[in-house]
C-alpha positions as a printed Julia matrix, in Angstrom:
95×3 Matrix{Float64}:
  2.87   -1.01  -18.46
  6.57   -0.12  -17.98
  9.71    1.2   -19.83
 10.99   -2.24  -19.4
  8.32   -3.67  -21.68
  9.17   -4.33  -25.43
  6.27   -3.29  -26.87
  6.42    0.16  -25.37
  9.71    1.03  -27.02
  8.14   -0.28  -30.18
  4.97    1.75  -29.91
  7.15    4.74  -29.12
  9.12    4.15  -32.26
  6.13    3.91  -34.3
  4.63    7.01  -33.03
  8.02    8.98  -33.48
  7.94    7.61  -37.21
  4.43    8.99  -37.58
  5.56   12.14  -36.11
  8.5    12.23  -38.69
  6.02   11.82  -41.48
  3.83   14.83  -40.25
  6.6    16.91  -39.5
  9.38   16.23  -41.72
 12.84   17.26  -40.15
 14.72   14.06  -40.78
 15.73   13.92  -37.18
 12.61   11.7   -35.67
 13.44    8.89  -38.11
 16.83    8.17  -36.26
 15.08    8.06  -32.9
 12.19    6.0   -34.18
 14.68    3.37  -35.33
 16.39    3.44  -32.11
 13.24    3.21  -30.19
 12.24    0.16  -32.27
 15.67   -1.56  -31.97
 15.62   -1.03  -28.51
 12.33   -2.8   -28.26
 13.48   -5.67  -30.34
 16.51   -6.07  -28.17
 14.2    -6.37  -25.38
 11.95   -8.87  -26.97
 14.59  -11.07  -28.36
 16.55  -11.09  -25.16
 19.9   -10.54  -26.94
 22.91   -9.8   -24.26
 22.09   -5.97  -24.01
 18.68   -6.83  -22.68
 20.32   -8.65  -19.62
 22.73   -5.63  -19.18
 19.8    -3.35  -19.3
 17.92   -5.15  -16.71
 15.62   -2.55  -14.79
 17.8     0.5   -14.99
 16.26    3.32  -16.84
 19.62    4.91  -17.39
 20.84    2.0   -19.34
 17.65    1.6   -21.41
 18.17    5.16  -22.55
 21.88    4.74  -23.34
 21.09    1.92  -25.57
 18.44    3.75  -27.17
 20.62    7.0   -27.74
 23.44    4.88  -29.03
 21.02    3.23  -31.61
 19.59    6.14  -32.46
 22.96    7.99  -33.29
 23.99    5.11  -35.43
 20.8     5.17  -37.32
 20.71    8.73  -37.96
 24.6     8.76  -38.96
 23.52    5.96  -41.45
 20.61    7.8   -42.72
 22.69   10.7   -43.14
 25.32    8.76  -45.22
 22.62    7.15  -47.52
 19.93    9.97  -47.76
 21.81   13.05  -47.02
 23.49   15.51  -49.35
 26.38   14.17  -51.28
 30.03   15.78  -51.07
 30.02   18.76  -53.14
 26.21   18.79  -53.99
 24.8    22.27  -53.31
 21.11   23.07  -52.61
 19.93   25.36  -55.02
 16.7    27.45  -54.21
 15.02   28.62  -57.37
 12.45   30.73  -55.94
 11.26   32.66  -52.76
  8.53   31.58  -50.57
  7.5    35.24  -50.09
  7.1    35.44  -54.17
  3.33   35.48  -55.28
């Protein structure tokens, strides 16, 4: 078992996705997508897989770039719209 194995990245992404469900923060989902995509790149043998080789830094670089792109995409699709204001109708301290 090594970080160069594709299934390690996919399992890590699934664990991050489960963590996002348990602790909804809208941050871990981008990391989960990035990890799964990194694993799929390693599995499919696309050109970035050959470039990554056995270098841990390059694996994390691809993971970070894919996670950032995924997070920005999710933010554009699911995030607050321009001009939309979040209105809170009650205080959590009110009984």
